[in-house]
VEXDREN-2710 file (C-alpha; in Angstrom, 1 decimal):
% VEXDREN-2710
k/r/px/py/pz
1/UNK/1.8/13.1/-37.2
2/UNK/2.0/11.8/-33.6
3/UNK/5.0/13.1/-31.7
4/UNK/7.8/10.5/-31.3
5/UNK/6.9/8.3/-28.4
6/UNK/9.7/6.9/-26.2
7/UNK/9.7/3.1/-26.5
8/UNK/9.1/2.6/-22.7
9/UNK/5.9/4.6/-23.0
10/UNK/4.9/3.1/-26.4
11/UNK/5.2/-0.4/-25.0
12/UNK/3.0/0.6/-22.0
13/UNK/0.5/2.1/-24.2
14/UNK/0.2/-0.9/-26.7
15/UNK/0.3/-3.7/-24.2
16/UNK/-2.0/-2.1/-21.7
17/UNK/-4.6/-1.3/-24.5
18/UNK/-4.3/-4.7/-25.9
19/UNK/-5.0/-6.2/-22.4
20/UNK/-8.1/-4.0/-22.2
21/UNK/-6.7/-1.7/-19.4
22/UNK/-5.9/2.0/-19.3
23/UNK/-2.1/2.8/-19.4
24/UNK/-0.9/4.8/-16.5
25/UNK/1.5/6.8/-18.6
26/UNK/1.5/8.2/-22.1
27/UNK/-2.2/9.2/-22.2
28/UNK/-1.6/12.5/-23.9
29/UNK/-0.3/10.6/-27.0
30/UNK/-3.5/8.8/-27.6
31/UNK/-6.2/11.2/-26.2
32/UNK/-8.8/12.0/-28.7
33/UNK/-12.2/13.6/-28.2
34/UNK/-13.5/14.4/-24.8
35/UNK/-12.4/18.0/-25.0
36/UNK/-15.7/19.3/-23.5
37/UNK/-15.4/16.9/-20.6
38/UNK/-11.8/17.5/-19.9
39/UNK/-12.4/21.4/-20.1
40/UNK/-15.3/21.1/-17.6
41/UNK/-13.2/19.0/-15.1
42/UNK/-10.3/21.3/-15.4
43/UNK/-12.5/24.2/-14.6
44/UNK/-13.2/22.4/-11.3
45/UNK/-9.4/22.0/-10.8
46/UNK/-9.1/25.9/-10.9
47/UNK/-11.7/26.2/-8.2
48/UNK/-9.9/23.6/-6.0
49/UNK/-6.7/25.5/-6.3
50/UNK/-8.4/28.6/-5.0
51/UNK/-9.6/26.7/-1.9
52/UNK/-12.8/25.2/-3.1
53/UNK/-14.0/21.7/-3.6
54/UNK/-15.6/19.7/-6.3
55/UNK/-17.4/16.3/-6.7
56/UNK/-18.2/14.7/-10.1
57/UNK/-19.4/11.3/-11.3
58/UNK/-18.0/10.2/-14.6
59/UNK/-20.5/7.7/-16.0
60/UNK/-20.1/5.3/-18.9
61/UNK/-20.7/1.8/-19.8
62/UNK/-17.8/-0.9/-19.7
63/UNK/-15.2/0.0/-22.2
64/UNK/-16.6/3.4/-23.1
65/UNK/-13.5/5.4/-22.0
66/UNK/-14.6/6.2/-18.5
67/UNK/-11.4/5.1/-16.8
68/UNK/-9.4/6.5/-19.6
69/UNK/-10.9/9.9/-18.9
70/UNK/-10.3/9.5/-15.1
71/UNK/-6.7/8.7/-15.8
72/UNK/-6.3/11.6/-18.2
73/UNK/-7.5/14.1/-15.6
74/UNK/-5.2/12.5/-13.1
75/UNK/-2.2/13.2/-15.3
76/UNK/-3.4/16.7/-16.1
77/UNK/-3.7/17.8/-12.4
78/UNK/-0.4/16.3/-11.6
79/UNK/1.2/18.5/-14.1
80/UNK/-0.6/21.4/-12.3
81/UNK/1.1/20.6/-9.0
82/UNK/-1.6/18.6/-7.5
83/UNK/-1.3/15.4/-5.4
84/UNK/-3.6/12.5/-6.7
85/UNK/-4.9/9.5/-4.7
86/UNK/-6.7/6.9/-6.7
87/UNK/-8.2/3.5/-6.0
88/UNK/-10.6/1.0/-7.8
89/UNK/-13.4/-0.3/-5.4
90/UNK/-13.7/-4.2/-5.1
91/UNK/-15.6/-6.5/-2.8
92/UNK/-12.6/-5.9/-0.3
93/UNK/-12.6/-2.1/-0.9
94/UNK/-15.6/0.0/-0.2
95/UNK/-16.5/3.4/1.1
96/UNK/-18.0/2.0/4.3
97/UNK/-17.6/-1.3/6.1
98/UNK/-17.4/-2.9/9.4
99/UNK/-14.7/-5.4/8.6
100/UNK/-12.0/-3.1/7.3
101/UNK/-13.3/-2.5/3.8
102/UNK/-13.4/1.2/4.2
103/UNK/-10.0/1.3/5.7
104/UNK/-8.9/-0.8/2.8
105/UNK/-9.9/1.8/0.5
106/UNK/-8.0/4.5/2.4
107/UNK/-4.8/2.4/2.4
108/UNK/-5.1/1.9/-1.4
109/UNK/-5.5/5.6/-1.9
110/UNK/-2.6/6.5/0.3
111/UNK/-0.4/3.7/-1.3
112/UNK/-1.3/5.3/-4.8
113/UNK/-0.5/8.9/-3.6
114/UNK/1.2/10.5/-6.7
115/UNK/2.9/13.7/-7.7
116/UNK/4.4/14.9/-11.1
117/UNK/7.8/13.7/-9.9
118/UNK/6.4/10.3/-8.5
119/UNK/3.5/9.5/-10.9
120/UNK/3.4/5.8/-10.0
121/UNK/2.4/6.2/-6.3
122/UNK/4.2/5.9/-3.1
123/UNK/4.8/9.6/-2.8
124/UNK/3.8/10.2/0.8
125/UNK/7.5/10.1/2.2
126/UNK/8.8/12.2/-0.6
127/UNK/6.0/14.8/0.0
128/UNK/6.8/15.1/3.7
129/UNK/10.6/15.2/3.2
130/UNK/10.1/17.9/0.5
131/UNK/8.0/19.9/2.8
132/UNK/10.6/20.0/5.6
133/UNK/13.3/20.6/3.2
134/UNK/11.5/23.5/1.6
135/UNK/10.9/25.1/5.0
136/UNK/14.6/24.8/5.9
137/UNK/15.7/26.4/2.6
138/UNK/13.1/29.2/3.1
139/UNK/14.4/29.8/6.7
140/UNK/18.1/29.7/5.5
141/UNK/17.4/32.2/2.7
142/UNK/15.4/34.6/4.9
143/UNK/17.4/34.5/8.1
144/UNK/21.0/33.8/7.0
145/UNK/21.4/31.5/10.0
146/UNK/23.8/28.7/10.0
147/UNK/21.8/25.5/9.2
148/UNK/23.7/23.7/12.0
149/UNK/22.9/26.3/14.7
150/UNK/20.2/26.0/17.5
151/UNK/18.6/29.3/16.3
152/UNK/18.1/27.8/12.9
153/UNK/16.5/24.7/14.3
154/UNK/14.2/26.9/16.5
155/UNK/13.2/29.0/13.4
156/UNK/12.4/26.0/11.3
157/UNK/10.4/24.5/14.2
158/UNK/8.4/27.6/14.5
159/UNK/7.5/27.6/10.9
160/UNK/6.6/23.9/11.0
161/UNK/4.3/24.5/13.9
162/UNK/2.7/27.4/12.2
163/UNK/1.7/25.1/9.3
164/UNK/0.6/22.3/11.6
165/UNK/-1.3/24.7/14.0
166/UNK/-3.7/25.5/11.1
167/UNK/-5.0/22.0/11.1
168/UNK/-6.1/22.0/14.8
169/UNK/-9.6/23.2/14.2
170/UNK/-10.4/20.3/11.8
171/UNK/-11.9/17.0/12.9
172/UNK/-8.9/14.8/14.1
173/UNK/-6.6/17.7/13.2
174/UNK/-4.9/17.7/16.7
175/UNK/-3.9/14.0/16.2
176/UNK/-2.9/14.6/12.5
177/UNK/-0.7/17.6/13.7
178/UNK/0.9/15.5/16.5
179/UNK/1.9/12.9/13.8
180/UNK/3.4/15.5/11.5
181/UNK/5.4/16.9/14.6
182/UNK/6.7/13.4/15.3
183/UNK/7.8/13.0/11.6
184/UNK/9.6/16.4/11.7
185/UNK/11.5/15.4/14.9
186/UNK/12.5/12.1/13.5
187/UNK/13.6/13.8/10.3
188/UNK/15.7/16.3/12.2
189/UNK/17.3/13.5/14.3
190/UNK/18.0/11.3/11.2
191/UNK/15.7/8.7/12.8
192/UNK/14.6/6.7/9.8
193/UNK/12.9/4.1/12.0
194/UNK/10.9/6.8/13.6
195/UNK/9.9/8.4/10.2
196/UNK/8.8/4.8/9.1
197/UNK/6.5/4.4/12.0
198/UNK/4.8/7.8/11.3
199/UNK/4.5/6.8/7.6
200/UNK/2.9/3.4/8.8
201/UNK/0.4/5.3/10.8
202/UNK/-0.5/7.8/7.9
203/UNK/-1.0/4.7/5.7
204/UNK/-3.6/3.2/8.2
205/UNK/-1.5/0.2/9.0
206/UNK/-1.7/0.1/12.8
207/UNK/-4.1/-2.8/13.7
208/UNK/-5.0/-1.3/16.9
209/UNK/-4.6/1.7/19.4
210/UNK/-2.4/-0.4/21.6
211/UNK/0.2/-1.0/19.0
212/UNK/0.1/2.8/18.0
213/UNK/0.5/3.8/21.6
214/UNK/3.5/1.6/22.1
215/UNK/5.3/2.7/19.0
216/UNK/4.2/6.4/18.7
217/UNK/2.7/7.5/21.9
218/UNK/-0.7/8.3/20.2
219/UNK/-3.9/6.8/21.3
220/UNK/-5.7/6.9/18.0
221/UNK/-5.7/5.1/14.6
222/UNK/-7.3/5.6/11.4
223/UNK/-10.5/3.4/11.1
224/UNK/-13.3/2.4/8.8
225/UNK/-15.5/5.2/10.3
226/UNK/-13.1/8.2/9.9
227/UNK/-10.7/7.6/7.1
228/UNK/-12.4/10.2/4.8
229/UNK/-11.8/12.9/7.6
230/UNK/-8.0/12.2/7.3
231/UNK/-8.2/12.7/3.5
232/UNK/-9.6/16.2/4.0
233/UNK/-6.8/16.8/6.5
234/UNK/-4.3/15.7/3.9
235/UNK/-5.8/18.1/1.3
236/UNK/-5.4/21.1/3.6
237/UNK/-1.9/20.0/4.7
238/UNK/-0.8/19.5/1.0
239/UNK/-1.9/23.0/0.2
240/UNK/0.2/24.4/3.2
241/UNK/3.2/22.1/2.0
242/UNK/3.2/23.9/-1.4
243/UNK/1.0/21.9/-3.5
244/UNK/-2.2/23.1/-5.4
245/UNK/-4.6/20.8/-3.7
246/UNK/-5.6/17.0/-3.8
247/UNK/-7.7/14.9/-6.1
248/UNK/-9.4/11.7/-5.0
249/UNK/-10.1/9.4/-7.9
250/UNK/-12.3/6.4/-7.1
251/UNK/-13.4/4.1/-10.0
252/UNK/-15.5/0.8/-10.2
253/UNK/-18.4/2.2/-8.2
254/UNK/-20.2/-0.9/-9.6
255/UNK/-18.9/-2.8/-6.8
256/UNK/-21.1/-1.1/-4.4
257/UNK/-24.1/-1.7/-6.7
258/UNK/-23.1/-5.5/-6.5
259/UNK/-23.3/-5.5/-2.7
260/UNK/-26.1/-8.1/-1.9
261/UNK/-27.2/-6.6/1.5
262/UNK/-29.4/-3.4/0.9
263/UNK/-28.5/-1.9/4.4
264/UNK/-24.7/-2.2/3.6
265/UNK/-25.3/-0.5/0.2
266/UNK/-27.2/2.3/1.9
267/UNK/-24.3/2.9/4.3
268/UNK/-21.9/3.1/1.3
269/UNK/-24.3/5.7/-0.5
270/UNK/-24.5/7.6/2.8
271/UNK/-20.7/8.0/2.7
272/UNK/-20.9/9.4/-0.9
273/UNK/-23.7/11.8/0.2
274/UNK/-21.3/13.0/3.1
275/UNK/-18.4/13.6/0.6
276/UNK/-20.8/15.3/-1.9
277/UNK/-22.3/17.6/0.7
278/UNK/-18.7/18.5/2.0
279/UNK/-17.8/19.6/-1.4
280/UNK/-20.9/21.5/-2.2
281/UNK/-21.2/23.2/1.2
282/UNK/-17.6/24.2/1.6
283/UNK/-16.8/21.9/4.3
284/UNK/-13.8/20.6/2.4
285/UNK/-11.1/22.7/1.0
286/UNK/-8.4/22.2/-1.8
287/UNK/-10.1/18.8/-2.5
288/UNK/-11.6/17.4/-5.7
289/UNK/-13.4/14.0/-5.8
290/UNK/-14.0/12.0/-9.0
291/UNK/-16.0/8.8/-9.0
292/UNK/-16.5/6.5/-12.1
293/UNK/-19.4/4.1/-12.6
294/UNK/-21.6/2.5/-15.2
295/UNK/-25.1/4.0/-16.0
296/UNK/-26.8/1.1/-14.3
297/UNK/-24.8/1.4/-10.9
298/UNK/-25.7/5.1/-10.8
299/UNK/-29.4/5.2/-12.3
300/UNK/-30.8/2.0/-11.0
301/UNK/-33.4/3.1/-8.5
302/UNK/-33.6/-0.3/-6.8
303/UNK/-29.8/-0.8/-6.1
304/UNK/-27.8/2.0/-7.6
305/UNK/-26.8/5.4/-6.3
306/UNK/-30.3/6.7/-7.2
307/UNK/-31.8/4.1/-4.8
308/UNK/-30.6/6.5/-2.1
309/UNK/-33.2/9.2/-2.4
310/UNK/-31.1/12.0/-1.0
311/UNK/-28.5/11.4/-3.7
312/UNK/-31.0/10.8/-6.5
313/UNK/-32.7/14.3/-5.7
314/UNK/-29.3/16.0/-5.9
315/UNK/-27.9/14.2/-9.0
316/UNK/-30.8/13.3/-11.3
317/UNK/-31.0/15.3/-14.6
318/UNK/-33.3/18.3/-14.7
319/UNK/-36.0/18.7/-17.3
320/UNK/-33.8/20.2/-20.0
321/UNK/-31.3/17.4/-20.2
322/UNK/-31.7/15.1/-23.2
323/UNK/-29.8/13.1/-25.7
324/UNK/-27.2/15.2/-27.4
325/UNK/-27.7/18.1/-25.0
326/UNK/-25.7/17.4/-21.9
327/UNK/-25.0/19.8/-19.0
328/UNK/-21.2/19.3/-18.4
329/UNK/-21.5/21.5/-15.3
330/UNK/-23.7/19.0/-13.6
331/UNK/-22.5/16.6/-10.9
332/UNK/-22.9/13.7/-13.3
333/UNK/-20.9/13.7/-16.6
334/UNK/-22.4/11.2/-19.1
335/UNK/-19.9/10.0/-21.6
336/UNK/-21.1/9.8/-25.3
337/UNK/-19.5/7.5/-27.7
338/UNK/-16.6/8.7/-29.7
339/UNK/-17.3/9.8/-33.2
340/UNK/-16.1/8.1/-36.4
341/UNK/-13.6/10.8/-37.0
342/UNK/-12.3/10.6/-33.6
343/UNK/-11.8/6.8/-33.9
344/UNK/-10.1/7.3/-37.1
345/UNK/-7.7/9.8/-35.6
346/UNK/-7.0/7.3/-32.8
347/UNK/-6.2/4.4/-35.1
348/UNK/-3.7/6.7/-36.9
349/UNK/-2.1/7.6/-33.6
350/UNK/-1.9/3.8/-32.6
351/UNK/-0.5/2.8/-36.0
352/UNK/2.4/5.3/-35.5
353/UNK/3.1/4.4/-32.0
354/UNK/3.1/0.6/-32.9
355/UNK/5.5/1.2/-35.8
356/UNK/7.7/3.2/-33.6
357/UNK/7.8/0.6/-31.0
358/UNK/8.7/-2.3/-33.3
359/UNK/10.7/-0.2/-35.8
360/UNK/8.9/-0.6/-39.1
361/UNK/7.3/1.5/-41.7
362/UNK/3.4/1.5/-41.4
363/UNK/1.7/-0.1/-44.3
364/UNK/-1.9/0.5/-43.2
365/UNK/-3.5/3.3/-45.2
366/UNK/-6.2/5.6/-44.2
367/UNK/-8.5/3.6/-46.5
368/UNK/-7.6/0.5/-44.6
369/UNK/-8.4/2.1/-41.3
370/UNK/-11.6/3.4/-42.5
371/UNK/-12.7/-0.1/-43.7
372/UNK/-11.6/-1.5/-40.3
373/UNK/-13.8/0.8/-38.4
374/UNK/-16.7/0.4/-40.8
375/UNK/-16.6/-3.3/-40.4
376/UNK/-16.4/-3.0/-36.5
377/UNK/-19.5/-0.9/-36.6
378/UNK/-21.3/-3.4/-39.0
379/UNK/-21.6/-6.0/-36.2
380/UNK/-25.1/-6.7/-35.2
381/UNK/-26.0/-4.5/-32.2
382/UNK/-22.8/-2.4/-32.7
383/UNK/-24.8/0.8/-32.3
384/UNK/-25.6/0.2/-28.8
385/UNK/-23.0/-2.3/-27.5
386/UNK/-19.6/-1.8/-29.2
387/UNK/-17.2/0.2/-27.1
388/UNK/-13.7/2.0/-27.9
389/UNK/-12.1/-0.8/-25.8
390/UNK/-13.2/-3.4/-28.2
391/UNK/-12.4/-1.5/-31.3
392/UNK/-8.9/-0.5/-29.9
393/UNK/-8.1/-4.1/-28.9
394/UNK/-9.2/-5.5/-32.3
395/UNK/-7.2/-2.8/-34.0
396/UNK/-3.9/-3.5/-32.1
397/UNK/-4.4/-7.3/-32.9
398/UNK/-4.5/-6.2/-36.6
399/UNK/-1.4/-4.3/-36.3
400/UNK/0.3/-7.2/-34.6
401/UNK/-0.7/-9.6/-37.4
402/UNK/0.4/-7.2/-40.2
403/UNK/3.7/-6.6/-38.4
404/UNK/4.5/-10.2/-38.1
405/UNK/3.5/-10.9/-41.6
406/UNK/4.6/-7.9/-43.7
407/UNK/3.5/-9.6/-47.0
408/UNK/-0.1/-9.9/-45.9
409/UNK/-2.4/-7.5/-47.8
410/UNK/-4.5/-5.6/-45.2
411/UNK/-7.5/-5.4/-47.6
412/UNK/-7.3/-9.2/-48.1
413/UNK/-7.4/-9.9/-44.3
414/UNK/-10.2/-7.4/-43.7
415/UNK/-12.3/-9.0/-46.4
416/UNK/-11.4/-12.6/-45.3
417/UNK/-13.5/-15.0/-43.5
418/UNK/-11.6/-14.0/-40.2
419/UNK/-13.6/-10.8/-40.3
420/UNK/-16.7/-12.1/-41.8
421/UNK/-18.3/-12.5/-38.3
422/UNK/-18.3/-8.7/-38.2
423/UNK/-19.5/-7.8/-41.6
424/UNK/-23.1/-6.9/-42.2
425/UNK/-25.0/-8.9/-44.7
426/UNK/-25.6/-7.1/-48.0
427/UNK/-29.3/-6.6/-47.1
428/UNK/-28.2/-5.1/-43.7
429/UNK/-26.0/-2.4/-45.3
430/UNK/-28.7/0.1/-44.9
431/UNK/-28.8/-0.3/-41.2
432/UNK/-25.4/1.1/-40.5
433/UNK/-25.5/4.2/-38.5
434/UNK/-25.5/7.4/-40.7
435/UNK/-22.6/8.6/-38.7
436/UNK/-20.4/6.0/-40.5
437/UNK/-21.9/6.3/-43.9
438/UNK/-18.8/8.1/-44.9
439/UNK/-16.8/5.0/-44.4
440/UNK/-18.4/3.2/-47.4
441/UNK/-15.5/1.6/-49.3
END
């Protein structure tokens, strides 16, 4: 039995899945399969927490559960005291651009900065305030000084500067540290306007250096060229501020594949190479990077990631990788389809969540759910084209129909003309994948 799901979370799960998107909350209630992939990625998380870095591609076709896995890992690591920034690429958001596309991705990442206590994004101010508050509590406990005294303020400043000073040796570290100092001073003086200006700078929202100079006294802004360097700085700072590290999640890599200009695509792949090399060579610390894409946008040697030879030579499978035998420690994780047993478990979970949301006793039996899955996989071309997204969407529609018409016989509905498009013809029954042979009704 599925643990009782709060209605707010149940509503998000059901409505998101019916709309074909991954819910941001409640994923543990519906996670099935993917144990090996999750374990492999969580092993990376342990390395990141110890000062290492990791870079992985999660590859699967549309609707295969790629985005679901990325969001699942996102939730896992927030529970382990990580900060997560995530973004979907689009025509306006790329890894490299000359018209603000790279900076747009950075802005989206920072806008979606999330922690366990702020899982829906917008956590930057909370993180900075918590850091300063924790330093103050630490100094108060260790020194016994009056929090209103000059000596206390001096001790806090010294501790703050110790943390900030560790960033100076990194690229742009001096400027990053200067902005952290400005934030602390505004915090101490109760200057909310001053704090907001620093946050605006960290979010990459200053249009030019003149504006930043006038408002903050700094002659530098985050740009298309250097935004990734600031994410590395954030990762190091977050560790010093009491977090385990930072995870960057970037999905919809296919939007780079779709760029018509070959040179522009190559510049974007060059940015991926930089990130990959930083992670593999120890140039980044306390930082994990996950990127999601389709097989075509990775493996196409004309337009995909593999069109950039330096990446192809690093990422392509070795001679021992083959169907059914995957190396989950490799940089590219290929998602295999969910099994019939896993889909059956998933439909059971969804049945219970749906019933809990709308307050009724489920009437679908295991036999009904088995027949539903068998019908879905009897479609022409289902072996190679059907995805969990389609099956889940159809199943929730079935649950909605049965809930709204409780007198409807599920077996009658499944055997009706409504579902005939999905049924195999009698002479085609022997073409069903052996994996689903146990679903014969």
